[in-house]
N, C-alpha and C positions, 0 to 999 in steps of 0.2 A: 177291355179299355182301361187305361190307367186312370187312377183317381188321385186326388191330392193327398188323401190319407195314407196311401201306400207308396207314393212317390219318394218321400223322404227316406223311409226305411230301405227302399230298393237302391237309392243312391248311396246310402251308407254301406250297404252290402257290396256295391261296386267299388267303393273306396277301400274296402278291406283287401282288395287285390293290388293296391298301390304299395310298393315296397320302398322303404327308405334306402337309398343307394349306399349309405355309409354303414348303417346299423344292420341292414339286410333283414329287417322285419317289417310286417305291415304297419303302416302309419296309424291305423286304428288301434293296434295293440300298444302303440307308443304314446297314446293319449295326445296325438297331434291333430285330431279332428274334434272340433267343438260342435256347435249347433249346426244342424242341417235343416233348412226350412224350404218349403215349396209352396208356390201359389197355384191357383186354379188354372192359370194359363201355361203352367209348366216351367216357370222361372224358379231356378234353384239357387240358394245361397249357402255356401259352405264356409265354415270357420276353420281355418288352417293355422295351427300354432307351430312355428318353427322352434328348434331347440335353442339357437343362439342368433344374435345379430350378425349378419354377414355370413350366414350358413352357406358353404360353397355349393351345396346341392339345392339351394332354395329355388332356383329357376326350374330345374328339372322336376322337383317335387310339385311345384305349383302347376306346371304344364301337365304332369301325369294326373293330378287331381281334376283339372279342367277336362281332360280327355275321358277319364273314367266316369265322371258325372254326366258328361254330354252323351255318353254311349247308352245311357239308360233310356228305354222306351218311354216317351212322353215328356222328356226334358227338352225345352225349347231355348233355354238360356241359362248360363252358369256364371255366377259371380263368386269369386273366392276372396274372402276377407282374411288377410294375412296378419298375424300377430306373433309375438315372441314370448316364449315361456318365461315365467317368473323364476327366481332362484329356487323357491320351494318346489315348483313344478320340475325343474331340472334335477333337483336332489331326489325327488320321488322317482323320476325316470331312471337315474343311475342306480338307485336302490332296487328298482324292479329288474333292471338288466342284470344286476349282480345276484338276483334271486333272493334278495333280502339279507344277503351276507355282507359283512363289513369288508373293507379293503383287505384282500388276502391273495395269496398266490393262486392264479387261476388253474395251473396245471400241476397240482400236487399229485401224490402217489395214487389217489383214488380217482383221478381224472381218466376218462375214457379216451382222451386225445393221445394219439401216438406221437411221441416226441423224438425227433431224429436230429442229432447234432452232426454237422458236417465239419470235419477238422482236417488239419494238415500240419506237417512239421515245418515246412518252409512256405514263404510267400511266393506268389507268382506261378503256382502250379495249376491255376484255373479253378480253385475251390469255389469261389463266388459264382462264376459262370455255371459250373455244374449245379450248384445249389439252386440258383434262380431258374434254370431250365427244368430241373426236377420238380420244383414247386409248380411251375406252369403246366407241366405234363400231368401231374397228379390232379390239379384243378380241372384240366380238360377231361379227365376221366370221371368227373362228377363229384369229386371229393371236396369237402370244405377245408381249405388250406390257409395256414398262416405262416409268415416268414419273419423272423427276427434277425436283423443284421446286427450281430453281436461283435462284428469287427469294428470296434469303436474308432480306432486310429486309421484304419484303411477301408472305411466304408465305401462300397461300390454298388451294392444291390439296387438303390434307387435308379441309378443310371442304366443298369443292365435291364431293368424291368420297365423302362420308359416313364419313371416317376421323378425325374430330375425337376427340382423346383416344387414338388408336391409337399404340402404341409398337412399334418394331422389336424383334425377338428377337436377342440376341447369342449366338453359338456360337463360343467362343474369340475369335479376332480377326475373325470373319466376322459381318456384319450381315444379317439376313433381313428384307426389307421387308414391311410389311403389304400385303394384297391385298384389293381390293374391285372388283366388277364385272369380274373377270378381269384387272385391271391391277395390276402390282406397283409400289408407290409409295414413294418416300423423300423426306422434306422435313425441313428444319431445325426446322420446327414440331413434329415428333415428338420432339424432344430438349429443348425448352424447356418450362418449367412456366407454367401460367396465362397463356398468350398474352403472355409476356414479350418485350420488345423486344430485338432483336439489334443491337448496336453494334460492328461489327468493321471493321478496316482491311483493306487489300488482301491482305497475306500470310495472314491468318486465313481470308479468303474463299477464297483459292486452295487452301489446305489442305483446307477443307471440301469443295469441289467435287471435289478429287482423291480424297478419302476416299470420297465417294459412288461414284466411278468405279472404285475399287480394292477397298474392303472390303465393299460391299453386294453380296450374291449375288443376281443377277437370273436366272442360268441362261441357257439358250439362247433369246435373244429374236429375233423377227422385226423388231420396231421398238422403238427407244428414243426417246421424246419428252423434250425438255427445255424446261421453262417458264422462260425467261430473265427477269431483271429488265428493266424498261424502260430505254432509254438505251444508252450506250456505255461503261459503267464497267468496274470490275475483273473482275466475273464474266464478262462478254462476252469480255474479252481472255483470261482464263484458259481459258475453254472453247475459244476459238480456238486457243490453244496446245496444249491437251490433245486436242482433237478437230478438227483442221484439215480432216478429210474429211467432216465433218457437212454436211448440207443445211439450208437455212434457209427458213422461211416467215415473212413479215412481216405483222403484223396492224396495221391502221390503221382510222380512222374516215373518213367522207367529207369531214370538215372539212379545208380546205386547210392550216391550221397543223399539224394532226396528221400529215398526209401528208408534209409537208416534214421533220419530225423523224423519221418512220418510215424515210425514205430513208437517213438517217445511220446508223441501226442496221444496215441492210443493207450499207452501205459498209464499216463496221468488220468485219463478217463476211467480206466478200470480201478484205479486207486480210490476213486470217489464212489464206486459202485455201479457205474454205467457199463453197459454191455456193448462191445464192438460187434456189429452185425455184418460188416463187409468192408471191402477195399475197392476203390475205383482208381484205375490207372488212367490218368489223363495224358494227352500228348504222346500216345503210344506209338505213333508212326505217321508218316505222311504218304498217302496213297498217290502213286504216280499215274500218269495217263495210260501206261501199259499194264496197269494192275499191280505192279510191284509196290512194295512198301519201303520207304526210306526211313530208317530208325535214327532220327536226329539225336535223340536223347538216350540211346541205348535200348536194351530190352530187359524184361524180367523183374523190374522194380516192384510192380504190383504183386506178382506172385511171391516174391521174396518177403514182402511185408505180411501178406496173408499167411504164409507158412510160419513165420516167426510168431505171429500173433495166435496161431492155432496151437502152438506147442503147449502141452499141459492143460488144454481146455477140453471140456466135455463135448462141445460142439465146435467143429472147425470154422474158421473165419474164411468165407469165400471171396474170390475176386468177382465183384458184381458186374463189372464191365471194363473193357479196355477202350477208351474213347480216343479215336485218332485225331491228329492235328487237322483242323478244318478252318479254312479262310472264312467260310460262311458263318461258322460259330463265333469267330472273333468279330466279324462285321455286325452280326446280330447283337452282340453285347454292346458294341459302340453305338449302335442305332437305337437301342432299347427295344428291340424286337426279337424275342427268344427264338432260336432256330428250330426248336421242337414244333413251333407253330408255322414259321415262315417257310421251312424247308424240311419236312419230316422224313424225306428220303435221303438226306445227307447222311453220310456214314456216322458222323458224330451224333446226329439226331437219333438214328436207329439204336445206337448204343445207350444213350441216355433214356430213351423211351423204354428200352428193355428193363432198365433199372426201375423205372416208374411202375412198370407192369408187376415186377416182383414185389415192390413195396405195397402197391394197391391190393394185391392178392392176399396179403397178410391181414389187412383190416385192423380193427381195433379190438384188443383183447379184454376179456373180463376176468382173467385169472388174477387172483389176489385183490380184486376190487370189492368194496362193500356196495351191495345193491340197495337201492332206496325203497325197500318194502319190508314189512314185517308180517309174521303170521299171527293172526288174531285168535 
């Protein structure tokens, strides 16, 4: 039989299973639960402290607290008293999430997160669509995935991932990225109003990318994908300086002109120390009803890029996939529903999922990393 003395601790234990939907940690670890009291007749009162006024997850957190407390044997009534963290409490929370470290680059050379930059030479080759679907496919495999939309001028990731209109939550100096399909996403498109154009020069672009890597709280990720702008401009150079240990995937179309330009973007990445791990040929052909393939943009572009990038390298650069033209892929991007989830049997889905399988199989490496222990 339940007793008043044990009811409060058991309720607190149940609340440890409630996860903050933005930070993705138990609310008890985030100091969001205050006093828990219980009366002899099973009435329980829980103090819930939200991070900010207008917290977008407030209703869902309060509902989850109510349900978790009510599920405990012996509880007859639940009252949740909601309050807001003080500035000092928010500062303590952000310091705790950062592990006691000051503001710094989250994904430096010692990070175990695998960083993959998706680049292209030309715009319009489907790079963002490929990146978004890869991120969702990796998350569906149980990996913790983050995605930075570094295409500041041509941001499209929020729309492709069904996050149009989504805004990050700011806790002190920390930014919590919106999440959809299991992917944590940040984009400059989440900070501008009414699809406004962004007209910035190099220093502003560098500061924006640096802030994404410093102030946005992604937590412990297995994979961080970066959707780069096309070409070899300021953002590519900044990311090369900030993340020289990143790996790079080049997206091209089969057309010879696009392939030549795509090679240049990979060359810039190599100049900063980044390693090119593969090429994805998008729009490789349109499958007809009789099974034949109509090559609207020619053939061989992906193979040509891979061959040229392999020249003089210890390890050849492979063609990771040839993704065919797909109406469903385009429609999924317009609707904010990635095709790898909505139609995994589509030929484009099959190709993208195969790339996700290759990337997931590689996992996170420890080579060259300092491990956090010492021999006493």
